[in-house]
DODREN-66799 format. One record per atom (N, C-alpha, C, O): residue in one letter; atom name; x, y, z. Coordinates in pm, whole numbers, plus 32768, in hexadecimal, padded with zeros to 4 digits. Example, Ala and Ser with C-alpha at 12.3 -4.5 7.8 and 13.67 -1.06 7.14 Angstrom:
2
+----+----+------+------+------+
: aa : at :   xx :   yy :   zz :
+----+----+------+------+------+
:  a :  N : 8527 : 7DC7 : 830C :
:  a : CA : 84CE : 7E3E : 830C :
:  a :  C : 8528 : 7EB6 : 830C :
:  a :  O : 8590 : 7EB4 : 834E :
:  s :  N : 8505 : 7F1F : 82C4 :
:  s : CA : 8557 : 7F96 : 82CA :
:  s :  C : 850A : 8003 : 8313 :
:  s :  O : 853D : 8072 : 8324 :
+----+----+------+------+------+
This chain:
75
+----+----+------+------+------+
: aa : at :   xx :   yy :   zz :
+----+----+------+------+------+
:  m :  N : 50C7 : 2C22 : F978 :
:  m : CA : 50D1 : 2BAE : F91C :
:  m :  C : 50EC : 2B31 : F96B :
:  m :  O : 513F : 2B2F : F9C6 :
:  t :  N : 50A4 : 2ACB : F947 :
:  t : CA : 50B3 : 2A49 : F989 :
:  t :  C : 5109 : 29EB : F933 :
:  t :  O : 5101 : 29EC : F8B8 :
:  a :  N : 5157 : 29A0 : F974 :
:  a : CA : 51B0 : 2940 : F92E :
:  a :  C : 516D : 28BA : F921 :
:  a :  O : 51A4 : 2860 : F8E2 :
:  r :  N : 50F7 : 28AA : F95B :
:  r : CA : 50B1 : 282E : F955 :
:  r :  C : 507E : 2813 : F8C6 :
:  r :  O : 5046 : 286C : F887 :
:  p :  N : 5091 : 279B : F894 :
:  p : CA : 5059 : 277B : F80F :
:  p :  C : 4FC1 : 277C : F810 :
:  p :  O : 4F82 : 275A : F874 :
:  v :  N : 4F88 : 27A4 : F7A4 :
:  v : CA : 4EF8 : 27A7 : F78D :
:  v :  C : 4ED6 : 2743 : F722 :
:  v :  O : 4F0F : 2745 : F6B5 :
:  k :  N : 4E7A : 26EB : F741 :
:  k : CA : 4E51 : 2680 : F6E6 :
:  k :  C : 4DE7 : 26B1 : F681 :
:  k :  O : 4D85 : 26F1 : F6A7 :
:  h :  N : 4DFD : 2694 : F601 :
:  h : CA : 4DA0 : 26B2 : F599 :
:  h :  C : 4D8B : 2637 : F543 :
:  h :  O : 4DE8 : 25E8 : F530 :
:  s :  N : 4D13 : 2627 : F50F :
:  s : CA : 4CFB : 25BA : F4B2 :
:  s :  C : 4D14 : 25E2 : F424 :
:  s :  O : 4CF0 : 2650 : F3F9 :
:  l :  N : 4D53 : 2589 : F3DB :
:  l : CA : 4D6B : 259D : F34B :
:  l :  C : 4D36 : 2525 : F2FF :
:  l :  O : 4D23 : 24B9 : F338 :
:  t :  N : 4D1E : 2537 : F281 :
:  t : CA : 4CF4 : 24C9 : F22D :
:  t :  C : 4D61 : 24B2 : F1C3 :
:  t :  O : 4D7B : 2508 : F16F :
:  l :  N : 4D9E : 2440 : F1C9 :
:  l : CA : 4E08 : 2418 : F16E :
:  l :  C : 4DD7 : 23A7 : F113 :
:  l :  O : 4DC1 : 2336 : F13F :
:  r :  N : 4DC7 : 23C6 : F095 :
:  r : CA : 4D99 : 2362 : F032 :
:  r :  C : 4D1B : 231A : F065 :
:  r :  O : 4D11 : 22A0 : F05F :
:  g :  N : 4CBE : 2367 : F095 :
:  g : CA : 4C3D : 2330 : F0C0 :
:  g :  C : 4C36 : 22F8 : F14E :
:  g :  O : 4BCC : 22CC : F17B :
:  h :  N : 4CA7 : 22F9 : F195 :
:  h : CA : 4CA9 : 22C6 : F21D :
:  h :  C : 4CC4 : 2333 : F283 :
:  h :  O : 4D1D : 2387 : F26F :
:  r :  N : 4C77 : 2333 : F2F0 :
:  r : CA : 4C8C : 239A : F357 :
:  r :  C : 4D02 : 2372 : F3AF :
:  r :  O : 4D19 : 22FC : F3CC :
:  t :  N : 4D4A : 23D6 : F3D9 :
:  t : CA : 4DB7 : 23BC : F436 :
:  t :  C : 4DC7 : 243A : F488 :
:  t :  O : 4D9D : 24A6 : F45F :
:  s :  N : 4E05 : 242D : F4FD :
:  s : CA : 4E1B : 24A3 : F555 :
:  s :  C : 4EB3 : 24C0 : F558 :
:  s :  O : 4F08 : 2466 : F55A :
:  v :  N : 4ECD : 253F : F558 :
:  v : CA : 4F59 : 256F : F560 :
:  v :  C : 4F62 : 25D8 : F5CD :
:  v :  O : 4F12 : 2635 : F5D2 :
:  s :  N : 4FC2 : 25C9 : F623 :
:  s : CA : 4FD7 : 262C : F68E :
:  s :  C : 5051 : 2683 : F66F :
:  s :  O : 50C2 : 2653 : F663 :
:  l :  N : 5036 : 2702 : F664 :
:  l : CA : 50A3 : 2765 : F64E :
:  l :  C : 508E : 27DC : F6A9 :
:  l :  O : 501D : 27F6 : F6D1 :
:  e :  N : 50F5 : 2823 : F6CC :
:  e : CA : 50EB : 289E : F717 :
:  e :  C : 50A4 : 2906 : F6C4 :
:  e :  O : 50AF : 2908 : F649 :
:  a :  N : 505A : 295E : F709 :
:  a : CA : 500B : 29C3 : F6C0 :
:  a :  C : 505F : 2A12 : F657 :
:  a :  O : 502D : 2A26 : F5E8 :
:  p :  N : 50D8 : 2A40 : F675 :
:  p : CA : 5123 : 2A87 : F60E :
:  p :  C : 5140 : 2A2F : F594 :
:  p :  O : 5145 : 2A62 : F524 :
:  f :  N : 5153 : 29AB : F5A5 :
:  f : CA : 5169 : 2954 : F532 :
:  f :  C : 50E4 : 2945 : F4E2 :
:  f :  O : 50E7 : 293E : F467 :
:  w :  N : 5072 : 293F : F524 :
:  w : CA : 4FF4 : 2937 : F4DC :
:  w :  C : 4FE0 : 29B6 : F486 :
:  w :  O : 4FB6 : 29AE : F413 :
:  e :  N : 4FFE : 2A28 : F4C0 :
:  e : CA : 4FF0 : 2AA6 : F477 :
:  e :  C : 5051 : 2AAA : F3FF :
:  e :  O : 502C : 2AD1 : F391 :
:  a :  N : 50CE : 2A81 : F419 :
:  a : CA : 512E : 2A7F : F3AF :
:  a :  C : 510A : 2A17 : F340 :
:  a :  O : 5119 : 2A33 : F2C9 :
:  f :  N : 50DB : 29A5 : F36A :
:  f : CA : 50B0 : 293C : F309 :
:  f :  C : 5042 : 296F : F2B0 :
:  f :  O : 5046 : 2959 : F237 :
:  r :  N : 4FDF : 29B3 : F2E8 :
:  r : CA : 4F73 : 29EA : F29B :
:  r :  C : 4FA9 : 2A55 : F237 :
:  r :  O : 4F7E : 2A5D : F1C4 :
:  a :  N : 5008 : 2AA6 : F268 :
:  a : CA : 5040 : 2B0C : F210 :
:  a :  C : 5091 : 2AD0 : F19B :
:  a :  O : 5089 : 2AFE : F129 :
:  v :  N : 50DE : 2A67 : F1BA :
:  v : CA : 512B : 2A21 : F152 :
:  v :  C : 50CA : 29E5 : F0EC :
:  v :  O : 50DF : 29F3 : F073 :
:  a :  N : 5061 : 29A4 : F118 :
:  a : CA : 5001 : 296B : F0BE :
:  a :  C : 4FC2 : 29D6 : F063 :
:  a :  O : 4FB2 : 29C2 : EFEB :
:  a :  N : 4FA1 : 2A44 : F09F :
:  a : CA : 4F66 : 2AB4 : F051 :
:  a :  C : 4FCE : 2AE9 : EFED :
:  a :  O : 4FAB : 2B05 : EF7A :
:  d :  N : 504D : 2AF8 : F016 :
:  d : CA : 50B8 : 2B22 : EFBB :
:  d :  C : 50C1 : 2ACB : EF43 :
:  d :  O : 50DA : 2AF9 : EED3 :
:  e :  N : 50AA : 2A46 : EF5B :
:  e : CA : 50BA : 29E6 : EEF0 :
:  e :  C : 5036 : 29CE : EEA2 :
:  e :  O : 5031 : 297E : EE44 :
:  g :  N : 4FCC : 2A17 : EECA :
:  g : CA : 4F4C : 2A0A : EE8B :
:  g :  C : 4F08 : 2985 : EEA5 :
:  g :  O : 4EC0 : 2952 : EE50 :
:  k :  N : 4F1E : 294C : EF1E :
:  k : CA : 4EE7 : 28C9 : EF40 :
:  k :  C : 4E9C : 28D3 : EFC8 :
:  k :  O : 4EB3 : 292C : F01A :
:  g :  N : 4E44 : 2874 : EFD9 :
:  g : CA : 4E01 : 2868 : F05D :
:  g :  C : 4E5F : 281C : F0B7 :
:  g :  O : 4EBD : 27DC : F088 :
:  i :  N : 4E46 : 2822 : F13A :
:  i : CA : 4E9F : 27E2 : F197 :
:  i :  C : 4E94 : 2746 : F189 :
:  i :  O : 4EF6 : 26FF : F19D :
:  n :  N : 4E1C : 2713 : F167 :
:  n : CA : 4E10 : 2684 : F155 :
:  n :  C : 4E65 : 2651 : F0DE :
:  n :  O : 4EA5 : 25E8 : F0E5 :
:  e :  N : 4E61 : 269F : F073 :
:  e : CA : 4EB2 : 267F : EFFB :
:  e :  C : 4F44 : 267F : F01D :
:  e :  O : 4F8B : 261E : EFFF :
:  l :  N : 4F73 : 26EA : F059 :
:  l : CA : 5001 : 26F8 : F077 :
:  l :  C : 5029 : 268C : F0DF :
:  l :  O : 5096 : 2653 : F0D3 :
:  a :  N : 4FD8 : 266F : F141 :
:  a : CA : 4FFA : 2607 : F1A6 :
:  a :  C : 5005 : 2582 : F161 :
:  a :  O : 505F : 2534 : F182 :
:  a :  N : 4FAD : 2563 : F102 :
:  a : CA : 4FB3 : 24E2 : F0BA :
:  a :  C : 5035 : 24DA : F06C :
:  a :  O : 5072 : 246F : F06B :
:  e :  N : 5064 : 2545 : F02B :
:  e : CA : 50E1 : 254B : EFE2 :
:  e :  C : 5159 : 2530 : F040 :
:  e :  O : 51B3 : 24E1 : F021 :
:  i :  N : 5157 : 2573 : F0B1 :
:  i : CA : 51C1 : 2562 : F115 :
:  i :  C : 51C0 : 24D5 : F148 :
:  i :  O : 522A : 2497 : F153 :
:  d :  N : 514B : 24A0 : F167 :
:  d : CA : 513D : 2416 : F199 :
:  d :  C : 5175 : 23B2 : F136 :
:  d :  O : 51BB : 2355 : F15E :
:  e :  N : 5157 : 23C3 : F0B3 :
:  e : CA : 5189 : 2368 : F050 :
:  e :  C : 5221 : 2370 : F044 :
:  e :  O : 5261 : 230A : F029 :
:  a :  N : 525C : 23E4 : F057 :
:  a : CA : 52EB : 23F7 : F044 :
:  a :  C : 533E : 23D8 : F0C3 :
:  a :  O : 53B9 : 23CF : F0BA :
:  r :  N : 52FF : 23C8 : F134 :
:  r : CA : 534A : 23C2 : F1B2 :
:  r :  C : 538D : 233E : F1CE :
:  r :  O : 53EB : 233B : F21E :
:  g :  N : 5364 : 22D2 : F194 :
:  g : CA : 539F : 2252 : F1B6 :
:  g :  C : 536C : 2224 : F23E :
:  g :  O : 5313 : 2262 : F279 :
:  v :  N : 53A4 : 21B8 : F26E :
:  v : CA : 5376 : 217D : F2ED :
:  v :  C : 53C1 : 21AB : F365 :
:  v :  O : 5399 : 218F : F3D6 :
:  s :  N : 542F : 21F2 : F350 :
:  s : CA : 5485 : 2211 : F3C5 :
:  s :  C : 5455 : 228F : F40F :
:  s :  O : 5486 : 22A9 : F47C :
:  a :  N : 53FC : 22D9 : F3D9 :
:  a : CA : 53CD : 2353 : F41E :
:  a :  C : 5335 : 2351 : F428 :
:  a :  O : 52EF : 2322 : F3CF :
:  g :  N : 5304 : 2386 : F497 :
:  g : CA : 5274 : 2393 : F4A6 :
:  g :  C : 5244 : 2408 : F451 :
:  g :  O : 5293 : 245C : F426 :
:  l :  N : 51C4 : 240C : F439 :
:  l : CA : 5189 : 2475 : F3E6 :
:  l :  C : 519C : 2502 : F424 :
:  l :  O : 51BE : 2561 : F3DE :
:  a :  N : 5186 : 250D : F4A6 :
:  a : CA : 5197 : 2591 : F4E6 :
:  a :  C : 5227 : 25C3 : F4D4 :
:  a :  O : 523E : 2637 : F4B1 :
:  s :  N : 5285 : 256C : F4EB :
:  s : CA : 5311 : 2590 : F4DA :
:  s :  C : 532F : 25B8 : F44B :
:  s :  O : 5375 : 261A : F432 :
:  a :  N : 52F9 : 2569 : F3EB :
:  a : CA : 530F : 2588 : F35D :
:  a :  C : 52D3 : 2610 : F339 :
:  a :  O : 530D : 265B : F2EB :
:  i :  N : 5260 : 262F : F371 :
:  i : CA : 5225 : 26B2 : F357 :
:  i :  C : 527A : 2722 : F38D :
:  i :  O : 528B : 2788 : F34A :
:  r :  N : 52B0 : 2714 : F406 :
:  r : CA : 5306 : 2775 : F442 :
:  r :  C : 5380 : 2790 : F3EB :
:  r :  O : 53A6 : 2802 : F3D2 :
:  v :  N : 53BF : 2721 : F3BE :
:  v : CA : 5434 : 272D : F369 :
:  v :  C : 5415 : 2773 : F2E5 :
:  v :  O : 5463 : 27C6 : F2B4 :
:  y :  N : 53A3 : 2751 : F2AC :
:  y : CA : 5378 : 2791 : F22D :
:  y :  C : 5362 : 2825 : F23F :
:  y :  O : 538D : 2875 : F1EC :
:  v :  N : 531D : 284B : F2AC :
:  v : CA : 5307 : 28DA : F2C9 :
:  v :  C : 538E : 2922 : F2DC :
:  v :  O : 53A5 : 298C : F2A3 :
:  l :  N : 53E3 : 28E6 : F32A :
:  l : CA : 5467 : 2922 : F341 :
:  l :  C : 54B3 : 2934 : F2BC :
:  l :  O : 54F0 : 299C : F2A4 :
:  a :  N : 54B0 : 28CE : F268 :
:  a : CA : 54F7 : 28D8 : F1E7 :
:  a :  C : 54B8 : 2941 : F190 :
:  a :  O : 5500 : 2983 : F145 :
:  h :  N : 5436 : 2955 : F196 :
:  h : CA : 53F3 : 29BC : F149 :
:  h :  C : 542C : 2A42 : F16C :
:  h :  O : 5453 : 2A91 : F116 :
:  y :  N : 542F : 2A5B : F1EF :
:  y : CA : 5458 : 2AE1 : F221 :
:  y :  C : 54F1 : 2AF4 : F214 :
:  y :  O : 5521 : 2B65 : F217 :
:  r :  N : 553B : 2A8A : F207 :
:  r : CA : 55C9 : 2A97 : F1EE :
:  r :  C : 55E6 : 2AA3 : F157 :
:  r :  O : 5658 : 2ABB : F12E :
:  g :  N : 557E : 2A91 : F106 :
:  g : CA : 558F : 2AA7 : F075 :
:  g :  C : 55AF : 2A27 : F027 :
:  g :  O : 55D3 : 2A31 : EFB2 :
:  h :  N : 55A6 : 29B4 : F062 :
:  h : CA : 55BE : 293A : F019 :
:  h :  C : 555E : 28CF : F046 :
:  h :  O : 5522 : 28D8 : F0B1 :
:  r :  N : 5550 : 2869 : EFF3 :
:  r : CA : 54F1 : 27FE : F012 :
:  r :  C : 553C : 2783 : F047 :
:  r :  O : 55AE : 2767 : F022 :
:  e :  N : 54F6 : 273D : F0A1 :
:  e : CA : 552A : 26BC : F0D1 :
:  e :  C : 54C8 : 2657 : F098 :
:  e :  O : 544E : 2668 : F0A2 :
:  s :  N : 54FD : 25EF : F05C :
:  s : CA : 54A7 : 2589 : F024 :
:  s :  C : 54C1 : 2507 : F068 :
:  s :  O : 5482 : 24A2 : F046 :
+----+----+------+------+------+
């Protein structure tokens, strides 16, 4: 397993953006989206909207994934 972040493109509200996450976080993010019946673009857009300006999108996704597996949501 590599700890290097992997860059993926997402579409948030019609705009393309790149997010770098470690492979295990990408796998977990996809699983969380599937658990919630959403695509990763949809879930990323929701996380992006809720994150505020103090956190980057990649960090907000990591926190969201962690909260999911801990059994609670971070908004």
